[in-house]
N, CA and C atoms of all chains as a GROMACS GRO file, in nm:
protein
  642
    1MET      N    1  11.600   7.496  16.421
    1MET     CA    2  11.498   7.482  16.318
    1MET      C    3  11.404   7.366  16.351
    2THR      N    4  11.278   7.386  16.328
    2THR     CA    5  11.180   7.281  16.359
    2THR      C    6  11.194   7.163  16.263
    3LYS      N    7  11.208   7.044  16.321
    3LYS     CA    8  11.216   6.925  16.236
    3LYS      C    9  11.075   6.878  16.201
    4LYS      N   10  11.060   6.840  16.074
    4LYS     CA   11  10.931   6.788  16.030
    4LYS      C   12  10.937   6.635  16.036
    5LEU      N   13  10.859   6.579  16.127
    5LEU     CA   14  10.858   6.434  16.145
    5LEU      C   15  10.725   6.379  16.093
    6GLN      N   16  10.733   6.286  16.002
    6GLN     CA   17  10.611   6.226  15.946
    6GLN      C   18  10.611   6.075  15.974
    7ILE      N   19  10.498   6.028  16.022
    7ILE     CA   20  10.480   5.886  16.045
    7ILE      C   21  10.388   5.834  15.935
    8LEU      N   22  10.442   5.744  15.854
    8LEU     CA   23  10.363   5.687  15.744
    8LEU      C   24  10.301   5.555  15.788
    9GLY      N   25  10.172   5.548  15.778
    9GLY     CA   26  10.103   5.425  15.816
    9GLY      C   27   9.954   5.452  15.824
   10THR      N   28   9.879   5.347  15.807
   10THR     CA   29   9.734   5.367  15.796
   10THR      C   30   9.662   5.368  15.931
   11GLY      N   31   9.738   5.364  16.037
   11GLY     CA   32   9.674   5.378  16.168
   11GLY      C   33   9.667   5.252  16.251
   12CYS      N   34   9.748   5.153  16.214
   12CYS     CA   35   9.750   5.028  16.290
   12CYS      C   36   9.829   5.048  16.420
   13PRO      N   37   9.825   4.952  16.510
   13PRO     CA   38   9.898   4.966  16.636
   13PRO      C   39  10.046   4.994  16.620
   14LYS      N   40  10.111   4.932  16.521
   14LYS     CA   41  10.254   4.957  16.502
   14LYS      C   42  10.281   5.101  16.460
   15CYS      N   43  10.193   5.155  16.377
   15CYS     CA   44  10.208   5.294  16.334
   15CYS      C   45  10.194   5.387  16.455
   16LYS      N   46  10.096   5.358  16.537
   16LYS     CA   47  10.073   5.440  16.656
   16LYS      C   48  10.191   5.430  16.753
   17GLN      N   49  10.246   5.308  16.760
   17GLN     CA   50  10.361   5.288  16.849
   17GLN      C   51  10.482   5.367  16.798
   18LEU      N   52  10.503   5.366  16.666
   18LEU     CA   53  10.616   5.442  16.610
   18LEU      C   54  10.596   5.591  16.635
   19ALA      N   55  10.473   5.640  16.621
   19ALA     CA   56  10.445   5.782  16.647
   19ALA      C   57  10.475   5.816  16.793
   20MET      N   58  10.433   5.728  16.881
   20MET     CA   59  10.453   5.753  17.024
   20MET      C   60  10.602   5.753  17.061
   21LEU      N   61  10.675   5.656  17.008
   21LEU     CA   62  10.818   5.647  17.040
   21LEU      C   63  10.897   5.761  16.975
   22THR      N   64  10.853   5.803  16.857
   22THR     CA   65  10.921   5.915  16.790
   22THR      C   66  10.903   6.043  16.870
   23GLU      N   67  10.782   6.062  16.920
   23GLU     CA   68  10.754   6.180  17.002
   23GLU      C   69  10.838   6.176  17.130
   24GLU      N   70  10.846   6.057  17.187
   24GLU     CA   71  10.926   6.040  17.310
   24GLU      C   72  11.073   6.072  17.282
   25ALA      N   73  11.124   6.022  17.170
   25ALA     CA   74  11.264   6.046  17.133
   25ALA      C   75  11.290   6.195  17.110
   26ALA      N   76  11.197   6.260  17.041
   26ALA     CA   77  11.213   6.404  17.012
   26ALA      C   78  11.214   6.486  17.140
   27LYS      N   79  11.127   6.448  17.232
   27LYS     CA   80  11.120   6.520  17.360
   27LYS      C   81  11.247   6.498  17.441
   28GLU      N   82  11.297   6.376  17.440
   28GLU     CA   83  11.420   6.347  17.515
   28GLU      C   84  11.538   6.425  17.458
   29LEU      N   85  11.537   6.444  17.326
   29LEU     CA   86  11.646   6.520  17.262
   29LEU      C   87  11.628   6.670  17.280
   30GLY      N   88  11.507   6.709  17.316
   30GLY     CA   89  11.478   6.850  17.335
   30GLY      C   90  11.476   6.930  17.206
   31ILE      N   91  11.439   6.866  17.098
   31ILE     CA   92  11.437   6.936  16.970
   31ILE      C   93  11.298   6.994  16.942
   32GLU      N   94  11.297   7.096  16.860
   32GLU     CA   95  11.169   7.150  16.812
   32GLU      C   96  11.121   7.060  16.700
   33TYR      N   97  10.998   7.019  16.705
   33TYR     CA   98  10.949   6.929  16.600
   33TYR      C   99  10.800   6.950  16.574
   34GLU      N  100  10.764   6.902  16.456
   34GLU     CA  101  10.624   6.899  16.417
   34GLU      C  102  10.598   6.754  16.374
   35LEU      N  103  10.504   6.688  16.439
   35LEU     CA  104  10.475   6.548  16.408
   35LEU      C  105  10.346   6.537  16.327
   36ILE      N  106  10.359   6.475  16.212
   36ILE     CA  107  10.243   6.461  16.123
   36ILE      C  108  10.220   6.314  16.094
   37LYS      N  109  10.098   6.268  16.112
   37LYS     CA  110  10.065   6.129  16.078
   37LYS      C  111  10.008   6.126  15.937
   38VAL      N  112  10.073   6.051  15.852
   38VAL     CA  113  10.029   6.041  15.712
   38VAL      C  114   9.959   5.905  15.696
   39THR      N  115   9.829   5.909  15.677
   39THR     CA  116   9.751   5.784  15.670
   39THR      C  117   9.698   5.755  15.529
   40ASP      N  118   9.706   5.854  15.443
   40ASP     CA  119   9.654   5.834  15.307
   40ASP      C  120   9.751   5.746  15.227
   41ILE      N  121   9.698   5.636  15.176
   41ILE     CA  122   9.784   5.537  15.110
   41ILE      C  123   9.855   5.596  14.988
   42ASN      N  124   9.789   5.686  14.918
   42ASN     CA  125   9.851   5.746  14.799
   42ASN      C  126   9.968   5.835  14.837
   43GLU      N  127   9.952   5.905  14.951
   43GLU     CA  128  10.061   5.990  14.997
   43GLU      C  129  10.176   5.903  15.048
   44ILE      N  130  10.142   5.792  15.110
   44ILE     CA  131  10.246   5.701  15.161
   44ILE      C  132  10.330   5.648  15.045
   45VAL      N  133  10.264   5.600  14.940
   45VAL     CA  134  10.342   5.543  14.829
   45VAL      C  135  10.418   5.650  14.751
   46SER      N  136  10.377   5.776  14.766
   46SER     CA  137  10.450   5.882  14.697
   46SER      C  138  10.593   5.897  14.750
   47PHE      N  139  10.618   5.840  14.867
   47PHE     CA  140  10.754   5.841  14.922
   47PHE      C  141  10.836   5.722  14.869
   48GLY      N  142  10.770   5.636  14.792
   48GLY     CA  143  10.838   5.515  14.745
   48GLY      C  144  10.831   5.403  14.847
   49VAL      N  145  10.763   5.429  14.956
   49VAL     CA  146  10.757   5.332  15.066
   49VAL      C  147  10.662   5.218  15.033
   50MET      N  148  10.709   5.096  15.056
   50MET     CA  149  10.624   4.978  15.035
   50MET      C  150  10.613   4.897  15.163
   51ALA      N  151  10.670   4.946  15.271
   51ALA     CA  152  10.662   4.876  15.399
   51ALA      C  153  10.636   4.979  15.508
   52THR      N  154  10.529   4.962  15.579
   52THR     CA  155  10.495   5.055  15.687
   52THR      C  156  10.501   4.982  15.820
   53PRO      N  157  10.512   5.052  15.932
   53PRO     CA  158  10.517   5.197  15.942
   53PRO      C  159  10.653   5.251  15.898
   54ALA      N  160  10.656   5.380  15.869
   54ALA     CA  161  10.782   5.443  15.829
   54ALA      C  162  10.794   5.579  15.896
   55LEU      N  163  10.918   5.616  15.919
   55LEU     CA  164  10.947   5.748  15.979
   55LEU      C  165  11.022   5.833  15.877
   56VAL      N  166  10.969   5.952  15.854
   56VAL     CA  167  11.031   6.046  15.760
   56VAL      C  168  11.076   6.168  15.839
   57VAL      N  169  11.202   6.204  15.824
   57VAL     CA  170  11.257   6.320  15.893
   57VAL      C  171  11.298   6.423  15.789
   58ASP      N  172  11.234   6.537  15.792
   58ASP     CA  173  11.262   6.645  15.696
   58ASP      C  174  11.266   6.592  15.552
   59GLY      N  175  11.168   6.509  15.519
   59GLY     CA  176  11.152   6.462  15.381
   59GLY      C  177  11.230   6.337  15.345
   60VAL      N  178  11.311   6.288  15.437
   60VAL     CA  179  11.392   6.169  15.408
   60VAL      C  180  11.340   6.051  15.491
   61VAL      N  181  11.311   5.940  15.423
   61VAL     CA  182  11.265   5.821  15.494
   61VAL      C  183  11.384   5.761  15.568
   62LYS      N  184  11.372   5.754  15.699
   62LYS     CA  185  11.484   5.704  15.781
   62LYS      C  186  11.469   5.557  15.815
   63VAL      N  187  11.347   5.511  15.827
   63VAL     CA  188  11.323   5.371  15.857
   63VAL      C  189  11.186   5.333  15.804
   64ALA      N  190  11.174   5.208  15.760
   64ALA     CA  191  11.044   5.160  15.710
   64ALA      C  192  11.026   5.015  15.749
   65GLY      N  193  10.902   4.978  15.771
   65GLY     CA  194  10.870   4.838  15.795
   65GLY      C  195  10.902   4.786  15.932
   66LYS      N  196  10.939   4.873  16.024
   66LYS     CA  197  10.967   4.826  16.160
   66LYS      C  198  10.955   4.942  16.259
   67VAL      N  199  10.950   4.907  16.385
   67VAL     CA  200  10.945   5.007  16.491
   67VAL      C  201  11.073   4.994  16.572
   68PRO      N  202  11.168   5.084  16.549
   68PRO     CA  203  11.295   5.074  16.623
   68PRO      C  204  11.276   5.120  16.768
   69PRO      N  205  11.368   5.081  16.856
   69PRO     CA  206  11.361   5.131  16.995
   69PRO      C  207  11.391   5.280  17.000
   70VAL      N  208  11.353   5.344  17.112
   70VAL     CA  209  11.369   5.489  17.125
   70VAL      C  210  11.514   5.533  17.101
   71GLY      N  211  11.607   5.456  17.154
   71GLY     CA  212  11.748   5.492  17.138
   71GLY      C  213  11.789   5.503  16.992
   72GLU      N  214  11.737   5.412  16.913
   72GLU     CA  215  11.769   5.413  16.770
   72GLU      C  216  11.699   5.530  16.700
   73ILE      N  217  11.577   5.557  16.742
   73ILE     CA  218  11.503   5.670  16.681
   73ILE      C  219  11.575   5.801  16.714
   74LYS      N  220  11.628   5.811  16.833
   74LYS     CA  221  11.700   5.934  16.871
   74LYS      C  222  11.818   5.958  16.776
   75LYS      N  223  11.886   5.851  16.740
   75LYS     CA  224  11.999   5.865  16.646
   75LYS      C  225  11.949   5.911  16.508
   76LEU      N  226  11.831   5.864  16.470
   76LEU     CA  227  11.776   5.903  16.339
   76LEU      C  228  11.733   6.049  16.338
   77LEU      N  229  11.697   6.101  16.456
   77LEU     CA  230  11.650   6.240  16.465
   77LEU      C  231  11.765   6.338  16.485
   78ALA      N  232  11.875   6.288  16.537
   78ALA     CA  233  11.986   6.378  16.574
   78ALA      C  234  12.055   6.437  16.452
   79MET      N  235   9.164   4.741  14.766
   79MET     CA  236   9.300   4.742  14.818
   79MET      C  237   9.298   4.739  14.970
   80SER      N  238   9.372   4.646  15.025
   80SER     CA  239   9.387   4.646  15.169
   80SER      C  240   9.488   4.753  15.204
   81SER      N  241   9.465   4.826  15.311
   81SER     CA  242   9.549   4.942  15.338
   81SER      C  243   9.677   4.909  15.411
   82CYS      N  244   9.677   4.804  15.488
   82CYS     CA  245   9.787   4.785  15.578
   82CYS      C  246   9.806   4.637  15.606
   83SER      N  247   9.931   4.592  15.609
   83SER     CA  248   9.954   4.451  15.637
   83SER      C  249  10.090   4.432  15.703
   84CYS      N  250  10.108   4.496  15.818
   84CYS     CA  251  10.243   4.494  15.874
   84CYS      C  252  10.275   4.370  15.954
   85CYS      N  253  10.223   4.257  15.914
   85CYS     CA  254  10.258   4.130  15.979
   85CYS      C  255  10.378   4.066  15.912
   86GLY      N  256  10.446   4.135  15.826
   86GLY     CA  257  10.562   4.079  15.760
   86GLY      C  258  10.522   4.005  15.633
   87GLY      N  259  10.613   3.918  15.588
   87GLY     CA  260  10.587   3.844  15.466
   87GLY      C  261  10.614   3.924  15.341
   88THR      N  262  10.687   4.034  15.356
   88THR     CA  263  10.716   4.119  15.241
   88THR      C  264  10.823   4.057  15.152
   89ALA      N  265  10.793   4.044  15.024
   89ALA     CA  266  10.893   3.993  14.930
   89ALA      C  267  10.900   4.086  14.810
   90PHE      N  268  11.021   4.125  14.774
   90PHE     CA  269  11.040   4.216  14.661
   90PHE      C  270  11.126   4.149  14.554
   91ILE      N  271  11.097   4.185  14.430
   91ILE     CA  272  11.174   4.133  14.316
   91ILE      C  273  11.244   4.249  14.247
   92PHE      N  274  11.372   4.235  14.226
   92PHE     CA  275  11.449   4.338  14.156
   92PHE      C  276  11.512   4.280  14.029
   93PRO      N  277  11.458   4.313  13.914
   93PRO     CA  278  11.524   4.270  13.790
   93PRO      C  279  11.625   4.376  13.747
   94CYS      N  280  11.725   4.335  13.667
   94CYS     CA  281  11.819   4.436  13.617
   94CYS      C  282  11.753   4.520  13.509
   95SER      N  283  11.655   4.462  13.439
   95SER     CA  284  11.584   4.532  13.331
   95SER      C  285  11.681   4.594  13.230
   96GLY      N  286  11.789   4.524  13.204
   96GLY     CA  287  11.890   4.577  13.112
   96GLY      C  288  11.844   4.581  12.967
   97GLY      N  289  11.930   4.637  12.884
   97GLY     CA  290  11.892   4.663  12.745
   97GLY      C  291  11.898   4.542  12.653
   98SER      N  292  11.961   4.436  12.695
   98SER     CA  293  11.976   4.318  12.608
   98SER      C  294  11.856   4.224  12.620
   99ASN      N  295  11.863   4.115  12.544
   99ASN     CA  296  11.755   4.016  12.553
   99ASN      C  297  11.744   3.957  12.693
  100VAL      N  298  11.857   3.931  12.756
  100VAL     CA  299  11.851   3.872  12.891
  100VAL      C  300  11.800   3.975  12.994
  101GLY      N  301  11.829   4.103  12.968
  101GLY     CA  302  11.773   4.209  13.052
  101GLY      C  303  11.623   4.215  13.037
  102GLU      N  304  11.578   4.199  12.913
  102GLU     CA  305  11.433   4.198  12.888
  102GLU      C  306  11.367   4.080  12.958
  103TYR      N  307  11.434   3.966  12.951
  103TYR     CA  308  11.380   3.849  13.023
  103TYR      C  309  11.364   3.882  13.172
  104SER      N  310  11.467   3.940  13.233
  104SER     CA  311  11.461   3.968  13.377
  104SER      C  312  11.341   4.056  13.409
  105ASP      N  313  11.319   4.157  13.324
  105ASP     CA  314  11.209   4.251  13.347
  105ASP      C  315  11.073   4.182  13.332
  106ARG      N  316  11.059   4.109  13.224
  106ARG     CA  317  10.928   4.044  13.198
  106ARG      C  318  10.897   3.937  13.301
  107ILE      N  319  10.999   3.866  13.343
  107ILE     CA  320  10.980   3.763  13.446
  107ILE      C  321  10.939   3.830  13.578
  108ALA      N  322  11.008   3.939  13.613
  108ALA     CA  323  10.976   4.009  13.740
  108ALA      C  324  10.832   4.060  13.738
  109ARG      N  325  10.790   4.115  13.624
  109ARG     CA  326  10.652   4.166  13.616
  109ARG      C  327  10.552   4.052  13.627
  110ARG      N  328  10.585   3.941  13.566
  110ARG     CA  329  10.495   3.824  13.574
  110ARG      C  330  10.486   3.773  13.717
  111LEU      N  331  10.601   3.763  13.783
  111LEU     CA  332  10.602   3.716  13.922
  111LEU      C  333  10.530   3.815  14.013
  112GLY      N  334  10.543   3.944  13.983
  112GLY     CA  335  10.473   4.045  14.062
  112GLY      C  336  10.322   4.032  14.049
  113ARG      N  337  10.279   3.988  13.932
  113ARG     CA  338  10.134   3.968  13.911
  113ARG      C  339  10.086   3.839  13.974
  114ASP      N  340  10.167   3.734  13.960
  114ASP     CA  341  10.118   3.600  13.992
  114ASP      C  342  10.156   3.547  14.129
  115THR      N  343  10.251   3.610  14.195
  115THR     CA  344  10.294   3.558  14.325
  115THR      C  345  10.275   3.664  14.433
  116ALA      N  346  10.306   3.625  14.555
  116ALA     CA  347  10.290   3.717  14.668
  116ALA      C  348  10.400   3.824  14.670
  117ALA      N  349  10.501   3.807  14.586
  117ALA     CA  350  10.610   3.905  14.582
  117ALA      C  351  10.570   4.024  14.494
  118SER      N  352  10.634   4.137  14.519
  118SER     CA  353  10.608   4.258  14.440
  118SER      C  354  10.734   4.299  14.367
  119MET      N  355  10.718   4.335  14.240
  119MET     CA  356  10.832   4.393  14.169
  119MET      C  357  10.857   4.532  14.227
  120TYR      N  358  10.984   4.566  14.247
  120TYR     CA  359  11.018   4.695  14.304
  120TYR      C  360  11.118   4.764  14.211
  121CYS      N  361  11.157   4.885  14.245
  121CYS     CA  362  11.232   4.969  14.150
  121CYS      C  363  11.382   4.971  14.179
  122LEU      N  364  11.456   4.902  14.096
  122LEU     CA  365  11.601   4.901  14.113
  122LEU      C  366  11.659   5.041  14.095
  123ALA      N  367  11.597   5.119  14.006
  123ALA     CA  368  11.645   5.256  13.984
  123ALA      C  369  11.635   5.338  14.112
  124GLY      N  370  11.534   5.308  14.193
  124GLY     CA  371  11.518   5.378  14.321
  124GLY      C  372  11.629   5.344  14.419
  125ILE      N  373  11.683   5.224  14.406
  125ILE     CA  374  11.797   5.185  14.491
  125ILE      C  375  11.920   5.262  14.445
  126GLY      N  376  11.945   5.257  14.314
  126GLY     CA  377  12.061   5.328  14.259
  126GLY      C  378  12.049   5.478  14.279
  127GLY      N  379  11.927   5.528  14.270
  127GLY     CA  380  11.903   5.672  14.286
  127GLY      C  381  11.894   5.715  14.430
  128ASN      N  382  11.913   5.621  14.521
  128ASN     CA  383  11.913   5.651  14.664
  128ASN      C  384  11.782   5.715  14.710
  129VAL      N  385  11.671   5.665  14.659
  129VAL     CA  386  11.540   5.712  14.704
  129VAL      C  387  11.513   5.646  14.840
  130SER      N  388  11.511   5.729  14.943
  130SER     CA  389  11.515   5.674  15.079
  130SER      C  390  11.399   5.579  15.109
  131GLY      N  391  11.281   5.609  15.059
  131GLY     CA  392  11.165   5.523  15.086
  131GLY      C  393  11.183   5.385  15.028
  132ILE      N  394  11.242   5.379  14.911
  132ILE     CA  395  11.264   5.251  14.844
  132ILE      C  396  11.378   5.174  14.911
  133VAL      N  397  11.484   5.245  14.944
  133VAL     CA  398  11.598   5.178  15.010
  133VAL      C  399  11.557   5.122  15.146
  134GLU      N  400  11.488   5.204  15.226
  134GLU     CA  401  11.451   5.159  15.361
  134GLU      C  402  11.346   5.049  15.356
  135SER      N  403  11.251   5.058  15.264
  135SER     CA  404  11.151   4.950  15.252
  135SER      C  405  11.218   4.820  15.213
  136THR      N  406  11.317   4.829  15.125
  136THR     CA  407  11.388   4.708  15.082
  136THR      C  408  11.464   4.644  15.197
  137LYS      N  409  11.525   4.730  15.279
  137LYS     CA  410  11.600   4.677  15.395
  137LYS      C  411  11.508   4.601  15.491
  138ALA      N  412  11.379   4.638  15.490
  138ALA     CA  413  11.284   4.574  15.582
  138ALA      C  414  11.220   4.449  15.524
  139ALA      N  415  11.251   4.417  15.399
  139ALA     CA  416  11.184   4.304  15.333
  139ALA      C  417  11.222   4.171  15.397
  140ASP      N  418  11.127   4.080  15.397
  140ASP     CA  419  11.154   3.945  15.447
  140ASP      C  420  11.228   3.862  15.343
  141LYS      N  421  11.202   3.892  15.218
  141LYS     CA  422  11.267   3.817  15.111
  141LYS      C  423  11.291   3.910  14.993
  142ILE      N  424  11.410   3.899  14.935
  142ILE     CA  425  11.443   3.978  14.817
  142ILE      C  426  11.492   3.883  14.709
  143VAL      N  427  11.434   3.895  14.592
  143VAL     CA  428  11.476   3.813  14.478
  143VAL      C  429  11.538   3.907  14.375
  144VAL      N  430  11.658   3.877  14.334
  144VAL     CA  431  11.729   3.960  14.236
  144VAL      C  432  11.745   3.879  14.108
  145ILE      N  433  11.704   3.940  13.997
  145ILE     CA  434  11.716   3.870  13.868
  145ILE      C  435  11.807   3.952  13.777
  146ASP      N  436  11.926   3.902  13.755
  146ASP     CA  437  12.018   3.966  13.662
  146ASP      C  438  12.011   3.893  13.528
  147GLY      N  439  12.040   3.967  13.422
  147GLY     CA  440  12.039   3.904  13.291
  147GLY      C  441  12.167   3.828  13.264
  148CYS      N  442  12.280   3.888  13.300
  148CYS     CA  443  12.410   3.833  13.261
  148CYS      C  444  12.509   3.842  13.377
  149PRO      N  445  12.627   3.789  13.359
  149PRO     CA  446  12.724   3.788  13.469
  149PRO      C  447  12.776   3.926  13.513
  150LEU      N  448  12.737   4.032  13.445
  150LEU     CA  449  12.774   4.165  13.496
  150LEU      C  450  12.707   4.191  13.630
  151ASP      N  451  12.593   4.124  13.654
  151ASP     CA  452  12.524   4.128  13.784
  151ASP      C  453  12.498   4.271  13.833
  152CYS      N  454  12.449   4.356  13.745
  152CYS     CA  455  12.426   4.497  13.781
  152CYS      C  456  12.325   4.513  13.895
  153ALA      N  457  12.219   4.432  13.893
  153ALA     CA  458  12.117   4.445  13.998
  153ALA      C  459  12.175   4.404  14.132
  154ARG      N  460  12.245   4.293  14.133
  154ARG     CA  461  12.306   4.247  14.258
  154ARG      C  462  12.402   4.353  14.314
  155LYS      N  463  12.485   4.409  14.226
  155LYS     CA  464  12.584   4.507  14.271
  155LYS      C  465  12.518   4.636  14.318
  156THR      N  466  12.407   4.673  14.254
  156THR     CA  467  12.336   4.796  14.294
  156THR      C  468  12.284   4.782  14.436
  157LEU      N  469  12.227   4.665  14.468
  157LEU     CA  470  12.178   4.642  14.604
  157LEU      C  471  12.293   4.635  14.703
  158GLU      N  472  12.399   4.569  14.665
  158GLU     CA  473  12.514   4.556  14.756
  158GLU      C  474  12.575   4.691  14.788
  159GLU      N  475  12.571   4.783  14.692
  159GLU     CA  476  12.623   4.918  14.717
  159GLU      C  477  12.552   4.986  14.833
  160LYS      N  478  12.426   4.946  14.855
  160LYS     CA  479  12.347   5.004  14.965
  160LYS      C  480  12.351   4.916  15.089
  161GLY      N  481  12.437   4.819  15.087
  161GLY     CA  482  12.452   4.731  15.204
  161GLY      C  483  12.345   4.624  15.213
  162ILE      N  484  12.271   4.606  15.105
  162ILE     CA  485  12.167   4.503  15.103
  162ILE      C  486  12.229   4.378  15.040
  163VAL      N  487  12.256   4.280  15.122
  163VAL     CA  488  12.333   4.164  15.074
  163VAL      C  489  12.259   4.030  15.092
  164SER      N  490  12.146   4.037  15.159
  164SER     CA  491  12.072   3.912  15.184
  164SER      C  492  11.960   3.898  15.080
  165PHE      N  493  11.986   3.820  14.978
  165PHE     CA  494  11.885   3.802  14.873
  165PHE      C  495  11.909   3.671  14.799
  166ILE      N  496  11.808   3.631  14.723
  166ILE     CA  497  11.820   3.512  14.639
  166ILE      C  498  11.849   3.563  14.497
  167HIS      N  499  11.955   3.513  14.439
  167HIS     CA  500  12.001   3.569  14.312
  167HIS      C  501  11.985   3.471  14.196
  168PHE      N  502  11.933   3.522  14.085
  168PHE     CA  503  11.920   3.441  13.963
  168PHE      C  504  11.985   3.517  13.848
  169ARG      N  505  12.032   3.439  13.750
  169ARG     CA  506  12.096   3.500  13.633
  169ARG      C  507  12.039   3.429  13.510
  170ILE      N  508  11.985   3.508  13.418
  170ILE     CA  509  11.918   3.449  13.301
  170ILE      C  510  12.015   3.368  13.214
  171THR      N  511  12.138   3.413  13.200
  171THR     CA  512  12.233   3.336  13.118
  171THR      C  513  12.260   3.198  13.179
  172ASP      N  514  12.242   3.185  13.309
  172ASP     CA  515  12.258   3.054  13.373
  172ASP      C  516  12.145   2.958  13.332
  173PHE      N  517  12.038   3.015  13.277
  173PHE     CA  518  11.927   2.930  13.231
  173PHE      C  519  11.951   2.883  13.087
  174GLY      N  520  12.067   2.916  13.034
  174GLY     CA  521  12.100   2.869  12.900
  174GLY      C  522  12.068   2.966  12.788
  175VAL      N  523  12.036   3.091  12.822
  175VAL     CA  524  12.006   3.191  12.720
  175VAL      C  525  12.135   3.265  12.685
  176ALA      N  526  12.165   3.277  12.557
  176ALA     CA  527  12.285   3.349  12.513
  176ALA      C  528  12.254   3.498  12.500
  177LYS      N  529  12.334   3.580  12.565
  177LYS     CA  530  12.313   3.725  12.560
  177LYS      C  531  12.326   3.776  12.417
  178TYR      N  532  12.235   3.860  12.379
  178TYR     CA  533  12.228   3.925  12.246
  178TYR      C  534  12.192   3.829  12.132
  179LYS      N  535  12.181   3.701  12.163
  179LYS     CA  536  12.160   3.605  12.052
  179LYS      C  537  12.019   3.548  12.049
  180ASP      N  538  11.980   3.484  12.157
  180ASP     CA  539  11.850   3.415  12.156
  180ASP      C  540  11.735   3.515  12.170
  181PRO      N  541  11.636   3.507  12.082
  181PRO     CA  542  11.522   3.598  12.095
  181PRO      C  543  11.439   3.564  12.219
  182VAL      N  544  11.371   3.667  12.272
  182VAL     CA  545  11.288   3.648  12.391
  182VAL      C  546  11.158   3.579  12.350
  183SER      N  547  11.124   3.472  12.419
  183SER     CA  548  10.999   3.404  12.389
  183SER      C  549  10.909   3.402  12.512
  184GLU      N  550  10.780   3.411  12.486
  184GLU     CA  551  10.682   3.410  12.596
  184GLU      C  552  10.687   3.275  12.670
  185GLU      N  553  10.715   3.172  12.597
  185GLU     CA  554  10.724   3.039  12.658
  185GLU      C  555  10.837   3.035  12.761
  186ASN      N  556  10.952   3.091  12.724
  186ASN     CA  557  11.063   3.094  12.819
  186ASN      C  558  11.034   3.185  12.938
  187VAL      N  559  10.968   3.299  12.911
  187VAL     CA  560  10.934   3.389  13.022
  187VAL      C  561  10.851   3.312  13.125
  188ALA      N  562  10.752   3.240  13.077
  188ALA     CA  563  10.665   3.163  13.168
  188ALA      C  564  10.744   3.053  13.239
  189GLY      N  565  10.826   2.985  13.164
  189GLY     CA  566  10.903   2.874  13.222
  189GLY      C  567  11.004   2.922  13.325
  190PHE      N  568  11.078   3.028  13.292
  190PHE     CA  569  11.178   3.080  13.386
  190PHE      C  570  11.109   3.138  13.510
  191ALA      N  571  10.996   3.204  13.489
  191ALA     CA  572  10.923   3.262  13.603
  191ALA      C  573  10.878   3.152  13.698
  192ALA      N  574  10.829   3.043  13.641
  192ALA     CA  575  10.784   2.931  13.725
  192ALA      C  576  10.902   2.871  13.802
  193ARG      N  577  11.014   2.861  13.733
  193ARG     CA  578  11.134   2.806  13.798
  193ARG      C  579  11.179   2.895  13.915
  194ILE      N  580  11.182   3.025  13.891
  194ILE     CA  581  11.223   3.118  13.997
  194ILE      C  582  11.124   3.117  14.113
  195ALA      N  583  10.995   3.112  14.079
  195ALA     CA  584  10.892   3.110  14.185
  195ALA      C  585  10.910   2.988  14.274
  196THR      N  586  10.945   2.876  14.211
  196THR     CA  587  10.964   2.752  14.288
  196THR      C  588  11.092   2.759  14.370
  197GLU      N  589  11.202   2.795  14.305
  197GLU     CA  590  11.332   2.794  14.374
  197GLU      C  591  11.339   2.901  14.483
  198ALA      N  592  11.269   3.012  14.464
  198ALA     CA  593  11.271   3.119  14.565
  198ALA      C  594  11.155   3.103  14.663
  199ALA      N  595  11.075   2.999  14.643
  199ALA     CA  596  10.959   2.972  14.730
  199ALA      C  597  10.868   3.094  14.743
  200LEU      N  598  10.832   3.148  14.628
  200LEU     CA  599  10.740   3.263  14.628
  200LEU      C  600  10.598   3.210  14.636
  201GLY      N  601  10.528   3.249  14.738
  201GLY     CA  602  10.392   3.201  14.758
  201GLY      C  603  10.296   3.264  14.658
  202LYS      N  604  10.174   3.213  14.660
  202LYS     CA  605  10.073   3.267  14.569
  202LYS      C  606  10.020   3.398  14.623
  203LYS      N  607   9.978   3.482  14.531
  203LYS     CA  608   9.922   3.611  14.571
  203LYS      C  609   9.789   3.589  14.642
  204GLU      N  610   9.777   3.647  14.760
  204GLU     CA  611   9.652   3.632  14.836
  204GLU      C  612   9.579   3.763  14.854
  205SER      N  613   9.650   3.874  14.831
  205SER     CA  614   9.584   4.003  14.845
  205SER      C  615   9.644   4.099  14.744
  206THR      N  616   9.587   4.216  14.739
  206THR     CA  617   9.639   4.316  14.645
  206THR      C  618   9.697   4.434  14.721
  207ASN      N  619   9.759   4.406  14.833
  207ASN     CA  620   9.818   4.513  14.912
  207ASN      C  621   9.922   4.590  14.830
  208VAL      N  622   9.916   4.719  14.839
  208VAL     CA  623  10.021   4.801  14.778
  208VAL      C  624  10.133   4.818  14.877
  209VAL      N  625  10.095   4.842  15.000
  209VAL     CA  626  10.194   4.867  15.104
  209VAL      C  627  10.193   4.751  15.202
  210ALA      N  628  10.309   4.698  15.228
  210ALA     CA  629  10.318   4.589  15.324
  210ALA      C  630  10.374   4.642  15.455
  211GLY      N  631  10.347   4.575  15.556
  211GLY     CA  632  10.411   4.616  15.680
  211GLY      C  633  10.324   4.614  15.803
  212CYS      N  634  10.200   4.661  15.803
  212CYS     CA  635  10.130   4.681  15.931
  212CYS      C  636  10.012   4.592  15.961
  213CYS      N  637  10.002   4.549  16.083
  213CYS     CA  638   9.884   4.473  16.122
  213CYS      C  639   9.854   4.499  16.268
  214SER      N  640   9.742   4.450  16.310
  214SER     CA  641   9.706   4.465  16.451
  214SER      C  642   9.762   4.346  16.523
   0.00000   0.00000   0.00000
């Protein structure tokens, strides 16, 4: 099943870095995924998130306010 | 509204917001501090309700201030249940307020808020960011 991966952030370098590392992690795992960048502040706060960047996997916020290393992101996606 | 501020400095306040007078104090103080300081009041119910965005944002905070009304320490225990144990804790009854007895006064709300802001070293509000976390 295709995983829905959302990167919450307004487009700063950290948000872009999290998107890049998440994509790298998903590719290394060989999973089917759809990556969506959520930049609208109202949509971001609708997740309850108050610290960006954040990674959402299939509707669940897995990490917020930091950019974890690829190895850690792989565990969040698995 | 500034859209992004991921340079850190995130501070959240969690009051117990309980049903008694001391619970009311915790809530009113947290709202006042959220207005007047760099810290933001956040949703304890979201922690108890396991709302992932709230739990994960809280884990990323640089500073967490917990305000309980009484020694039941419901707010502290709610955060600890989620493994969040690094915070500055205050209890309204420790300020000399008797639970269920002393009426809530605006003077005390202001005084206790100032005391907590000082003891927790909450800086002054410099922006109106809704979301903390990102910078260039």
